[in-house]
C-alpha positions, 0 to 999 in steps of 0.5 A, a space after each residue: 289725730 287720735 286713732 279712731 279706726 273701726 269706732 263704729 259710729 250712729 249718727 241721728 237725724 230724722 227729716 231732710 232738707 237739701 237746703 238744711 243747715 243741720 244737714 249740711 253739718 251732719 254730712 260734713 261731720 259724716 265726711 271727716 269722721 269716715 276720713 279718720 277711720 270711723 264706721 258712720 251709719 245715719 239713723 233717719 226717718 225716711 232715705 236720704 238721697 244717695 247723691 247727698 249721703 253716700 254713707 250707710 243708713 237705717 230708716 226706722 218709721 215713716 216720714 212724719 212720725 212723732 219725735 216720740 215714735 222715733 225715739 222709741 224706735 231708735 231705742 229699740 233698734 240701735 246697736 249697743 256697740 256703737 257710739 251714738 252721737 245724736 242731733 235728735 232728742 232721743 234717749 240713750 245718747 253718748 252724745 247729743 249735739 243740741 244744735 236745734 237749741 233748747 225747745 223750751 227756750 225757742 218757744 219762750 222767744 217765739 211767744 214774744 212775737 205772736 198772739 197770746 192766744 196762739 201761745 195759750 194753744 200751743 201749750 196743749 199741742 201734743 207735739 210741743 209737749 212731746 218734745 219738752 218731755 223728751 228734752 228733759 229727758 236727754 238733759 239728763 245725766 242719767 240718759 245722756 253722757 256728754 251735750 254739745 252745745 254749738 254756743 255759749 247761748 245754748 250752753 247757757 239756756 241748758 244749765 239754767 233749766 236742767 241739771 245737767 252738770 257743766 263739766 259734760 257740756 261741750 261747746 263746739 262751734 260749728 264749722 265753715 267750708 272754705 268759700 273759692 270764688 275764681 278771679 272775675 266770678 262775682 261780676 259774671 255771676 251779677 251779670 247773668 243774675 241781671 245786676 250791675 256793679 252799683 247794684 246792692 244785693 242783701 241775701 237771706 238764705 233758709 227754711 222756715 222763714 217765720 222763725 229766720 225773720 224773713 218779715 223783718 228783713 223785708 221790712 228793714 230793707 223796703 225804700 233803700 235805693 238800688 238795694 235787692 233782696 235775694 231770698 233762698 230756701 222755702 217758706 210761706 212768702 210774707 210779702 212780695 215787693 218788687 225789691 225781693 227775689 225769691 230763688 227757692 230751695 238752691 242747690 249750690 249757694 255758693 254763687 250767691 254768696 258770691 254775688 252778694 254784699 251782705 247777709 241778713 238773718 234775723 232770726 227769732 231763734 238760731 243756736 248757730 246759724 251754719 248759713 251766716 258762717 258760710 256768709 262770713 266765710 265768702 267774706 259777707 258781713 253779717 246782719 243777725 240777732 242776739 238770738 243767733 248763737 253766731 251773734 258770740 263771734 261777730 264784731 259790731 261793723 266790723 264783721 257785721 252788726 247784731 240786733 237786740 230784736 228782730 221786731 226792732 225795725 229802726 235799729 235792723 234798718 240802720 244796719 242795712 243801710 250801714 252795710 249798704 254802703 260800699 265803703 265799710 264793706 271793703 275791708 269787711 271782705 278779709 276780715 270776715 273770711 278771717 273769722 270763718 277760717 278760725 272755726 274750720 271744719 277740720 277744727 269741728 271734726 277734730 274736737 267732735 272726734 276727740 269727745 267720741 273717743 273719750 265715749 269710746 274709752 269710758 265705755 271700754 273701761 267700764 266693761 273691763 
């Protein structure tokens, strides 16, 4: 890798959730940058736990403050010497990673699955109006040097809605952590959970269950013999049927990935789901929607199934029935793991670091 020693990098992310995919991504990226010599500081709106984040951090606003307040505070207090790598819509990014996708695109997809009256009133929401205004600023080449999209889907959304120059949008897929499970661990975990070898376990993981499509997953799994849906994360439970087991927020999802037979996430909008990528790394076929950027890398009935619309229960149910059968899963385990290995953490870090150093060199030349 190129020499990144003493390169100061400001990582920007407001909120915190132990089960959040963005937080997991940022921690892995920080570790990779630190190991390559970068000086990493996190700017947030509340301190992250030290056992989760061992690097320096600076809280700018009170937790729960508005995105606009956070952006203003960051713009006022940032160190101009730092390379700003932001996962928040803040003005003055060197690199904005659009890990949350395009807010306008999310609102449009959301409107397809809710009563029109809710969509109508959302137009007047100060929160959404502020986010859309910040989005117009961050996808403006006068305020942002580079944008990272974590899927071609997100890049297409940016280029179709804004005039951000195409050469300055880099598509860098998320990186998968390696999944390690000792021999016999799967059987022991399933036994501890109360399941036998003939039981089928579908796994759903994520927070914000309305957007992640939990209610659609429940309907698709209903009535399938010997199938249990394990649900990890937090949200408002749409139903509590006997075949669903709620796990709450989980520390160490590895054992549930090891125990499960396939992963299901019929999301309304997901730029590129980390949970789906971790499932692939564990050898699990993934059922998701075209509104999830990870659908770009899946092969139908080989490494998973892609549904056109989360609300189309017959198609979703067909995918659940297909992967509930042990026969197609036999060959899928190695194919899924091989797919995830191509999207390694080291490759993600290397591509991100290359972009950070490109910014550093551009800044140096402009000052020369």
